[in-house]
N, C-alpha and C positions, 0 to 999 in steps of 0.2 A: 225318185219317188215323189208322189204328191205330198206336200206339207199342208198343215192346217191353214185354212183361210180365215179371214175375219168373220164377224157376224154378217150373215147374209139375209137377203129377202127370201122368205120361205113360202113355198106353195102349199096350200092346205091339202093334205093327203086324204083320200077317201077313207071312210071309217073301216077299220079292220073288224072282221067278223069273229076274231078270237084273239086272245092274249098270246103273245110270244112265249117261247120256252126259255127258261133260265138254266144255264149250265155253270156250275161252280167247279173250278179246277183247284184241288187242294193237295198239299203234301205236308207230311210231318217232319220233313227234313229239307233244308235248303240245298241248292246246287244239284238237283237231280232232274231238272228239265221241265219244271212247271210252266215257266213263261213261254218257252219254245213250243211246248204242247199247246198252250192257249192260242198263240198266234197262228200256228199251223192248222189247228182244228178249225178256227174261224175262217182261215183261208180256204180250207177244203169245203166247209159248209157253204160259203158264198158262191162257190163254183156250181152249186146245185140250183142256181137262179133263185135263191131266197135271200132275204135281207138279214144281215148279220152285224152285230156290234160287239165290241169288247169294252168292258169296264175294268180298268186297272185297279184291282181291289187291294193291292199292297200299298196302302196310303202313305207309308213312310219311304219305302225304297222301291217303288214300282219301276219295272224295266220294259214294259210293253212298247213304249215309244222308241226306245233304243233298239228293240228287237225288230221293229218295223220301219226304222229310219224316219220317224216322224218328229218334227219339231213343232209341237203344239202351241198355238197362240193362246189357248185356253185350257184350263185344267179343272179338276173337281173343286179347287179353291174358288175359282170364279163362279162356278155353278152355285156353290153354297152362298156366296155373296149376293146372288140374285134369286135365291130359292123361293122367296115369297111370291114372286111373279112368274116363276117357271111353269111352263106347260109343255105339252108334247111338241109344239111347233117351235118355240124358242129354244128348247133343249138341243135341237139339231144344229143350231148355230155354234154350240160349244164343242161339237164333235169334230175330230180330225178325220179326213178321208184318206185311206190308203189306196194305192193304185189298183189293188185287187178288188176294191169295192167295199171292203170292211170298214166300218166306222169305229172310231176309238174315242173313249172318254179317258183322258190321261190322268195319271196320279199327280198330286201336287209336286211342285218343283223342289220344295224343301221339306225335310222330315217333320219339322215342328208343326207344319200345317195339317198334319194328320189329326191333331187334336180337335180340329174344327169339324171333323167328320163324325156325325152321330148316326145312330140307327134310324132316326126319323128322316134325315137327309138321304141316307142310302135307300130307304124305302121309297121316297118320293122319286129319286133319280131312276131307280129300277122300274118302278111302276110306269113311269113315262116312257122309258126306253122300250119296255115290253108292249107298249101301245104302238110303237113305231117299227119294231123289228121282229122278224120271225124267230131269231135266236139271239140271245145275249149271253156271251161267254165271259166269265169273271175269273181273272187271275188273282187268287186270294193271297194273303200273306202266309208265311210259313207257320204251321202249327194251328192252335185253336184259341186265338184271341176272341174277344167278344164279337167283333165285326165279322170274323170268319164264320163263327158258329151261327150268327144271325143270318148270314148269306146262305149257309148250307141249309138252314131251316126253311128259308124262302125258296130255295132252288127246286127245280123239277128233277134235275139230275146232278149228281155229285161225282166227279171223277177224282179218285184218290190215287195219286201217283207214288209209285215206289220203284226201287231198283233192287239189285241183288246184294247190296252192301248190308252187312249185319246190323249196323246202326239204323239204316233206313227201314229195315224190316221190323226191328224192335219198336221204333217209334210209330211206324205205320200200324202195327198191331194195336198199339194203345189208341191211336186215332180211330180205328175201326170199332174197337170196343166202346169208345165214347159215343160214336154214332149209333151203336146198338142201344146204349142207354137212352139216347135222345130219340129213339125210335125212327131213325133216318136210314137204316140199313137198306130198306127197299129202294132207296134212291141211288145207292152207291154202285159205281162200277170201278173195280180195281184195275188200274193200268200199270203194268210192269214194264218199265223203260229199260233199254239196253238188255233185253231179255236173253240174248245169246252171247253176252260178254263172258270172258273167262272168269270163272268164280267157283269156289268150292260148293256154292249153293246153286242148283239148277233152277230155272224159272218155274218148272212144275212143282218143285219142292217149296219154292217161295210161296206159291199160291196155297199149298197145303198148310204151310206155317201160318199164313194169314187167314186161313179158313174160308177161302173164296174159290168157288168151283169153276167159274167162267170168266177169267180176267181177259183184258185186252193186252196182247203182247206187242211191244214196239221193238224192232231189232236194233242192235248196236251199230250206230254209224256216227262215231264221234266226229269224224272229219266233216261230214255234211252238216251236222248240227252246229259245230263250232264255227264253220265258215258262215253259216246262215246268220248266227248271232253277230259275228264280227262285221258283216257287210250290211246287216239290217234288212235282209230279204228272206221271208219265210220260204223254206225249201219246197213247199208244195207249189210255190209260184214258179220257181226257175229250175227245180230239180225233181219234177213230178214223177220221173221214171225210176227214181231210186226206191229201194225196198222200204226205207223208212217213210218216204212220202206215201207209198202205196198203203202202208199200214194205217196212216192217218186218214186217208180216203176211206178205207174200210171202216174205220172207227166212226167217221162222219155218216156213213151209210147206216151203220148200226144205230146211231142216235136218231136219225130222221125216220127210220122205220119202226122205232119203238112206239110206245103207247101214245094215245091221244093226249093232248095237253089238258091238264086239269088246273083249275084256278087255285091259287095258294090261299090258305086260311091261316092267319097268323096264330101261332101257339100262345096259349095263355100263361103257360108255365115257363119260368126263366131257365136258362142253362144250369145255373148253380142250384136252383131248387130241384131240378130233375136229378142231378147228381146226388144231392143230399138225400132226397126221397128214396132213390134206389138203394143207397147205402143203408138207410134205416131198415128197409124191408129185408135186406140181407144180413141184418144184425150187425151193421157197421163194418162189414168187410171191405177191403180195398178193391179198386177196379181190377 
């Protein structure tokens, strides 16, 4: 696969007539396929002859580079070090190019560098990326830390991934309820991974438990997904005829045929303030 190149000479691109669309991939539990969904969704989108980039938003333990077999010369850490002079042209020099055509902004190499990432730097990176690409897909960290909530608020679409495990369903329900409080539910698409795996809970029942009527179902294909991660090749690239790959292509079609892109307006109220305010209006009851 292609690895990251050094800083390059950049040709000035023609002005885009609209902002790209931002897709956040979230999960309330680790180990259920968030990163593999991110890289394969990006790979499916780029095959539609549109420009696609990934931001590895797990700033401590990001695995997008591993999942795509990229050894990045530059990461978010280097972007932050040059943030004052960063523009949409210089940003492209920090991106790694995957052979599929997807561009990747890699997470820092060390978990302690995550402390360098602020909401302001995330905003600047994303705003510049959205000037250059039709879609930016973000693999967020597990759960609802400040950066993940901020990214979800900024996103045009939020993919919430779950599977049929009881712990995943319990935590996903809490995540969806929190997105309701933050008034983000209209952006959310529920994605049920390994939907036909053997379980006491059926996929349709999981959707009812989570209160979601029209989820995306991804079939169970542990062998294909595991092999994809181990060799660093998204399965939509080399195993496009598998049922799991077809489900990702269908998901990409659903995304691109959705509403027209609308510009993001940053909310004035913080995550914590919204939660506290909602509790007060309900007489202090828990979520």
